[in-house]
C-alpha positions in Angstrom: -19.8 -46.4 -86.8 -20.4 -49.9 -87.9 -19.2 -52.9 -85.8 -17.2 -55.7 -87.2 -15.8 -59.1 -86.2 -12.5 -59.8 -88.0 -10.6 -63.0 -88.0 -7.3 -63.6 -89.7 -5.1 -66.6 -90.0 -1.3 -66.3 -89.9 1.2 -68.8 -91.1 2.2 -71.7 -88.8 5.9 -71.0 -88.9 5.7 -67.5 -87.4 6.0 -67.0 -83.7 3.3 -65.9 -81.3 5.2 -62.6 -80.8 5.2 -62.0 -84.5 1.4 -62.6 -84.6 1.0 -60.0 -81.8 3.1 -57.6 -83.9 0.7 -58.2 -86.8 -2.2 -57.4 -84.5 -0.6 -54.2 -83.4 0.2 -53.2 -87.0 -3.4 -53.8 -88.1 -4.7 -52.1 -85.0 -2.7 -49.0 -85.9 -4.3 -49.0 -89.4 -7.8 -49.0 -87.9 -6.9 -46.2 -85.4 -5.4 -44.1 -88.1 -8.7 -44.5 -90.0 -10.7 -43.1 -87.1 -11.8 -46.4 -85.5 -10.9 -48.5 -82.5 -10.2 -52.1 -81.8 -12.0 -53.5 -78.8 -11.3 -57.1 -77.9 -8.5 -59.1 -79.4 -8.4 -62.8 -78.9 -5.6 -65.1 -79.9 -7.1 -68.5 -80.4 -3.6 -70.1 -80.9 -2.2 -72.5 -83.4 -4.9 -74.7 -84.8 -5.1 -77.4 -87.5 -6.7 -76.4 -90.8 -9.3 -78.6 -92.5 -7.4 -78.4 -95.7 -4.0 -77.0 -96.8 -3.7 -73.3 -97.5 -0.5 -72.3 -99.3 1.2 -75.5 -98.1 0.3 -74.8 -94.4 -1.5 -77.5 -92.4 -1.9 -75.2 -89.3 -2.4 -71.5 -88.7 -2.5 -68.9 -85.9 -6.1 -67.8 -85.5 -6.8 -64.2 -84.2 -10.2 -62.5 -83.6 -10.5 -58.7 -83.5 -13.6 -56.7 -82.5 -13.6 -53.5 -84.5 -15.6 -50.3 -84.3 -14.5 -48.3 -87.4 -15.6 -46.7 -90.6 -15.7 -49.0 -93.7 -12.8 -47.2 -95.3 -10.5 -48.1 -92.4 -11.6 -51.8 -92.5 -11.0 -51.9 -96.2 -7.5 -50.5 -95.8 -6.7 -53.1 -93.2 -8.0 -55.9 -95.5 -6.0 -54.5 -98.4 -2.8 -54.6 -96.3 -3.6 -58.2 -95.1 -4.0 -59.3 -98.7 -0.6 -58.0 -99.5 1.1 -59.4 -96.3 2.8 -62.7 -96.9 2.3 -64.0 -93.3 -1.5 -63.7 -93.5 -3.1 -66.8 -95.1 -6.8 -65.9 -94.9 -9.0 -63.3 -93.3 -12.7 -62.6 -92.9 -14.7 -59.6 -91.8 -18.3 -59.8 -90.7 -20.5 -56.8 -90.0 -22.4 -57.3 -86.7 -25.2 -55.5 -84.9 -23.4 -55.6 -81.5 -20.0 -56.9 -80.2 -19.8 -59.6 -77.6 -18.4 -58.5 -74.3 -17.3 -61.8 -72.8 -15.1 -64.5 -74.4 -16.0 -65.8 -77.8 -17.4 -69.3 -78.3 -13.9 -70.5 -79.2 -12.5 -69.4 -75.9 -15.2 -70.7 -73.7 -14.2 -74.0 -72.0 -16.7 -76.7 -72.6 -16.6 -79.7 -70.2 -17.6 -83.1 -71.5 -19.8 -83.5 -68.4 -22.0 -80.5 -69.5 -23.5 -82.4 -72.4 -26.7 -84.4 -71.8 -26.2 -88.1 -71.8 -28.8 -90.8 -72.4 -29.0 -94.4 -71.5 -27.1 -95.6 -74.5 -24.3 -93.0 -74.5 -24.9 -89.9 -76.5 -28.6 -90.4 -77.3 -31.7 -92.5 -76.4 -33.0 -95.1 -78.8 -35.8 -93.6 -80.9 -38.4 -94.8 -83.4 -35.8 -94.8 -86.2 -33.8 -97.5 -84.4 -36.5 -100.2 -84.9 -34.7 -101.6 -87.9 -31.5 -101.9 -86.0 -30.9 -105.2 -84.1 -31.3 -105.0 -80.3 -28.2 -104.7 -78.2 -27.2 -107.7 -76.1 -28.5 -106.0 -72.9 -31.9 -105.5 -74.6 -32.4 -109.2 -75.3 -33.6 -111.8 -73.0 -31.3 -113.8 -70.8 -30.8 -116.8 -73.0 -29.6 -114.6 -75.9 -31.9 -116.0 -78.7 -33.8 -112.7 -79.1 -37.2 -114.2 -78.1 -39.1 -113.8 -74.9 -39.2 -117.0 -73.0 -42.7 -117.8 -71.8 
């Protein structure tokens, strides 16, 4: 059977328990269609880039699905009808991830490489930019004193 990653967004004013109920409802549709739902990740309430049906935030949920296309189509049809689901997207994948998704992996700020000037080193494209105070000579006029 094909493998899918499915993400849906639920309205901001529903509770987390209601979102879990939606997941169980959609999981039942998949199982009745002859498929199975592997991993389910609740990414929580996140801000949206733009308003969707007057909502500024939404509950994001990821589902890994191993099901025939007819079962996935039926689940999508029911989500289109459901008033609590704002958006959804299903992507066919070659294999499902076993561990936590990228959204659930904790990234520390210290893991990122840092250069001498903060986030990056000065490169050839920075020649037209005036030098920083610490790059100039000691008297501050921008010329080397010889």
